[in-house]
VEXKE-168751 format. One record per atom (N, C-alpha, C): residue number from 1; x, y, z; residue in three letters. Coordinates in nm, 4 decimals, padded with zeros to 6 digits. Atoms other than C-alpha are relative to their C-alpha. Layout:
! VEXKE-168751
NUM;X;Y;Z;Ala
...
! end
This chain:
! VEXKE-168751
1;00.0841;-00.1194;00.0000;Pro
1;00.0000;00.0000;00.0000;Pro
1;00.0879;00.1249;00.0000;Pro
2;-00.0737;-00.1265;00.0069;Asn
2;00.1248;00.3557;-00.0712;Asn
2;00.1412;-00.0156;-00.0546;Asn
3;-00.1341;00.0239;00.0528;Gly
3;00.4316;00.2065;-00.2478;Gly
3;00.0112;00.0383;-00.1460;Gly
4;-00.0286;-00.0302;00.1386;Leu
4;00.5916;00.2663;-00.5844;Leu
4;-00.0607;-00.1071;-00.0906;Leu
5;00.0588;00.0907;00.0987;Ile
5;00.4114;00.1118;-00.8844;Ile
5;00.0642;00.0291;-00.1350;Ile
6;-00.0566;-00.0121;00.1335;Ile
6;00.5812;00.0493;-01.2199;Ile
6;-00.0850;-00.0854;-00.0940;Ile
7;00.0794;00.0711;00.0999;Gln
7;00.3706;-00.0447;-01.5226;Gln
7;00.0655;00.0192;-00.1359;Gln
8;-00.0530;-00.0139;00.1346;Trp
8;00.4690;-00.1086;-01.8831;Trp
8;-00.0943;-00.0695;-00.0955;Trp
9;00.0867;00.0612;00.0984;Gly
9;00.3031;-00.2042;-02.2050;Gly
9;00.0429;00.0302;-00.1413;Gly
10;-00.0236;-00.0150;00.1430;Phe
10;00.2872;-00.2017;-02.5824;Phe
10;-00.1290;00.0512;-00.0598;Phe
11;00.1195;-00.0620;00.0557;Ser
11;00.0456;00.0206;-02.7727;Ser
11;00.0092;00.0110;-00.1513;Ser
12;00.0104;-00.0196;00.1444;Thr
12;-00.0627;00.0166;-03.1358;Thr
12;-00.1264;00.0785;-00.0286;Thr
13;00.1202;-00.0729;00.0385;Gly
13;-00.3193;00.2203;-03.3224;Gly
13;00.0339;00.1232;-00.0811;Gly
14;-00.0170;-00.1238;00.0755;Ala
14;-00.3563;00.5643;-03.4769;Ala
14;00.1210;00.0777;00.0510;Ala
15;-00.1158;-00.0794;-00.0412;Ser
15;-00.0766;00.8223;-03.4605;Ser
15;-00.0274;00.0771;00.1289;Ser
16;00.0397;-00.0652;-00.1255;Ser
16;-00.2684;00.9977;-03.1803;Ser
16;-00.1014;-00.0898;00.0694;Ser
17;00.0884;00.0941;-00.0689;Arg
17;-00.4243;00.7698;-02.9213;Arg
17;00.0136;00.0134;00.1515;Arg
18;-00.0008;00.0023;-00.1457;Thr
18;-00.5058;00.7235;-02.5537;Thr
18;00.0242;-00.1430;00.0455;Thr
19;-00.0308;00.1302;-00.0579;Val
19;-00.3621;00.4357;-02.3519;Val
19;-00.0532;-00.0019;00.1432;Val
20;00.0513;00.0174;-00.1353;Thr
20;-00.5421;00.3137;-02.0391;Thr
20;00.0935;-00.0937;00.0754;Thr
21;-00.0880;00.0845;-00.0804;Phe
21;-00.3191;00.1778;-01.7635;Phe
21;-00.0718;-00.1289;00.0394;Phe
22;00.0617;00.1250;-00.0446;Pro
22;-00.3803;-00.1888;-01.6731;Pro
22;-00.0595;00.0137;00.1407;Pro
23;00.0471;-00.0269;-00.1363;Ile
23;-00.4176;-00.0723;-01.3101;Ile
23;00.0097;00.1503;00.0222;Ile
24;-00.0048;-00.1439;-00.0283;Ala
24;-00.5115;00.2858;-01.2183;Ala
24;00.0927;00.0261;00.1191;Ala
25;-00.0850;-00.0370;-00.1134;Phe
25;-00.2532;00.4541;-00.9946;Phe
25;-00.0900;00.0569;00.1100;Phe
26;00.0873;-00.0460;-00.1081;Pro
26;-00.4201;00.5083;-00.6521;Pro
26;00.0177;00.1483;00.0329;Pro
27;-00.0261;-00.1383;-00.0385;Asn
27;-00.2529;00.8479;-00.5964;Asn
27;00.0370;00.0887;-00.1182;Asn
28;-00.0478;-00.0863;00.1080;Glu
28;-00.0593;00.9882;-00.8914;Glu
28;00.0926;-00.0764;-00.0941;Glu
29;-00.0978;00.0464;00.0981;Cys
29;00.1217;00.8972;-01.2121;Cys
29;00.1096;00.1055;-00.0038;Cys
30;-00.1111;-00.0948;-00.0085;Leu
30;00.4645;01.0577;-01.1767;Leu
30;00.0725;00.0187;-00.1327;Leu
31;-00.0758;-00.0088;00.1238;Asn
31;00.6205;00.9804;-01.5158;Asn
31;-00.0470;-00.1066;-00.0977;Asn
32;00.0265;00.0953;00.1081;Val
32;00.5414;00.8162;-01.8493;Val
32;00.1033;00.0258;-00.1091;Val
33;-00.0911;-00.0145;00.1128;Ser
33;00.7957;00.7508;-02.1225;Ser
33;-00.0297;-00.1088;-00.1020;Ser
34;00.0267;00.0960;00.1053;Gly
34;00.7686;00.5755;-02.4554;Gly
34;00.1078;-00.0001;-00.1051;Gly
35;-00.0947;00.0163;00.1099;Asn
35;00.9849;00.4465;-02.7368;Asn
35;-00.0725;-00.0610;-00.1182;Asn
36;00.0598;00.0535;00.1216;Val
36;00.8752;00.3909;-03.0929;Val
36;00.0669;-00.1324;-00.0351;Val
37;-00.0484;00.1309;00.0421;Tyr
37;00.9096;00.0316;-03.2048;Tyr
37;-00.0073;-00.0007;-00.1527;Tyr
38;-00.0012;-00.0151;00.1454;Ala
38;01.0140;00.0879;-03.5679;Ala
38;00.1239;-00.0667;-00.0587;Ala
39;-00.1125;00.0621;00.0709;Ser
39;01.2538;-00.0472;-03.8281;Ser
39;00.1302;00.0731;00.0283;Ser
40;-00.1324;-00.0591;-00.0173;Val
40;01.6250;00.0109;-03.7798;Val
40;00.0264;00.0940;-00.1171;Val
41;-00.0332;-00.0956;00.1043;Gly
41;01.7378;00.3179;-03.9712;Gly
41;-00.1071;00.1039;-00.0253;Gly
42;00.1040;-00.1015;00.0166;Thr
42;01.4103;00.5103;-03.9511;Thr
42;00.0013;00.0915;00.1210;Thr
43;00.0056;-00.0950;-00.1100;Phe
43;01.3762;00.8238;-03.7407;Phe
43;-00.1458;00.0330;00.0267;Phe
44;00.1392;-00.0205;-00.0378;Gln
44;01.0409;00.8305;-03.5641;Gln
44;-00.0049;00.0675;00.1371;Gln
45;00.0145;-00.0704;-00.1268;Thr
45;00.9148;01.0416;-03.2733;Thr
45;-00.1165;-00.0565;00.0796;Thr
46;00.1060;00.0428;-00.0902;Cys
46;00.6998;00.9610;-02.9725;Cys
46;-00.0124;00.1033;00.1113;Cys
47;00.0244;-00.0935;-00.1086;Ser
47;00.5424;01.2023;-02.7272;Ser
47;-00.1095;-00.0578;00.0897;Ser
48;00.0995;00.0429;-00.0981;Cys
48;00.3623;01.0921;-02.4095;Cys
48;-00.0477;00.1252;00.0723;Cys
49;00.0525;-00.1245;-00.0559;Arg
49;00.1307;01.3580;-02.2659;Arg
49;-00.1273;-00.0232;00.0790;Arg
50;00.1270;-00.0034;-00.0734;Asn
50;-00.1605;01.4392;-02.0369;Asn
50;-00.0237;-00.1241;00.0859;Asn
51;00.0137;00.1181;-00.0850;Ala
51;-00.0968;01.1562;-01.7916;Ala
51;-00.0904;00.0286;00.1196;Ala
52;00.0857;-00.0035;-00.1180;Thr
52;-00.3641;01.0964;-01.5283;Thr
52;00.0244;-00.1290;00.0776;Thr
53;-00.0120;00.1251;-00.0752;Asn
53;-00.4029;00.8192;-01.2724;Asn
53;-00.0466;-00.1197;-00.0819;Asn
54;00.0620;00.1085;00.0747;Gln
54;-00.5931;00.6163;-01.5337;Gln
54;00.0521;-00.0190;-00.1421;Gln
55;-00.0414;00.0120;00.1398;Asn
55;-00.4458;00.6917;-01.8782;Asn
55;00.0978;00.1098;-00.0393;Asn
56;-00.0862;-00.1036;00.0564;Phe
56;-00.2158;00.9003;-02.0984;Phe
56;-00.0140;-00.0013;-00.1515;Phe
57;00.0066;-00.0103;00.1449;Gly
57;-00.1925;01.0160;-02.4584;Gly
57;00.1350;-00.0275;-00.0635;Gly
58;-00.1204;00.0232;00.0801;Ile
58;00.0597;00.9106;-02.7232;Ile
58;-00.0203;00.0682;-00.1342;Ile
59;-00.0034;-00.0555;00.1357;Gln
59;00.1483;01.1005;-03.0406;Gln
59;00.1271;-00.0504;-00.0659;Gln
60;-00.1171;00.0498;00.0719;Thr
60;00.3796;00.9351;-03.2927;Thr
60;00.0059;00.0625;-00.1382;Thr
61;-00.0172;-00.0600;00.1316;Gly
61;00.5232;01.0733;-03.6126;Gly
61;00.1397;-00.0218;-00.0531;Gly
62;-00.1332;00.0100;00.0582;Asp
62;00.8232;01.1082;-03.8377;Asp
62;00.0768;00.1288;00.0245;Asp
63;-00.0880;-00.1142;-00.0228;Val
63;01.1060;01.3604;-03.8451;Val
63;-00.0630;00.1313;-00.0481;Val
64;00.0663;-00.1194;00.0519;Asn
64;00.8815;01.6065;-04.0363;Asn
64;-00.1317;00.0297;00.0712;Asn
65;00.1231;-00.0167;-00.0779;Asn
65;00.6035;01.5908;-03.7721;Asn
65;-00.1250;-00.0473;-00.0731;Asn
66;00.1142;00.0612;00.0668;Val
66;00.3803;01.3899;-04.0038;Val
66;-00.0401;-00.1218;00.0827;Val
67;00.0476;00.1099;-00.0832;Gly
67;00.1658;01.1513;-03.7978;Gly
67;00.0231;-00.1361;-00.0640;Gly
68;-00.0232;00.1366;00.0434;Gln
68;00.2649;00.7863;-03.8264;Gln
68;-00.0568;-00.0936;00.1066;Gln
69;00.0612;00.0946;-00.0944;Ala
69;00.0731;00.4978;-03.6664;Ala
69;00.1021;-00.1044;00.0428;Ala
70;-00.1066;00.0896;-00.0438;Asn
70;00.3809;00.3466;-03.5014;Asn
70;-00.0322;-00.0643;00.1343;Asn
71;00.0128;00.0637;-00.1310;Pro
71;00.3736;00.0917;-03.2178;Pro
71;00.0950;00.0660;00.0997;Pro
72;-00.0795;-00.0623;-00.1064;Val
72;00.5105;00.2205;-02.8857;Val
72;00.0105;-00.0947;00.1191;Val
73;-00.0236;00.0666;-00.1279;Lys
73;00.6675;00.0458;-02.5883;Lys
73;00.0054;00.1102;00.1047;Lys
74;00.0073;-00.1073;-00.0989;Trp
74;00.5869;00.2510;-02.2769;Trp
74;00.0238;-00.0522;00.1422;Trp
75;-00.0200;00.0284;-00.1403;Thr
75;00.6730;00.2620;-01.9057;Thr
75;-00.0572;00.1156;00.0817;Thr
76;00.0574;-00.1018;-00.0880;Ala
76;00.4867;00.4475;-01.6289;Ala
76;00.0371;-00.0296;00.1450;Ala
77;-00.0346;00.0118;-00.1419;Ile
77;00.5844;00.5127;-01.2666;Ile
77;-00.0957;00.0886;00.0790;Ile
78;00.0905;-00.0750;-00.0857;Gly
78;00.3469;00.6228;-00.9945;Gly
78;-00.0101;-00.0658;00.1365;Gly
79;00.0224;00.0589;-00.1321;Tyr
79;00.2141;00.5427;-00.6504;Tyr
79;-00.1462;00.0090;00.0358;Tyr
! end
């Protein structure tokens, strides 16, 4: 109870999407980070935003800010 919680997952879908945590953080989500799972040699971007206790948003794209529906591996830390 009241301890550190670490969650991770894999998300696919549109270039802009919402990911729901498997377990809602009881108090607060402190940090979310993500990495695009793409082919070697491609430059893709990933932005995690608007994290709440229950979910967060992902925006993926290419070097020119054109939306790309890339898979993302993510990690969240909270308590």
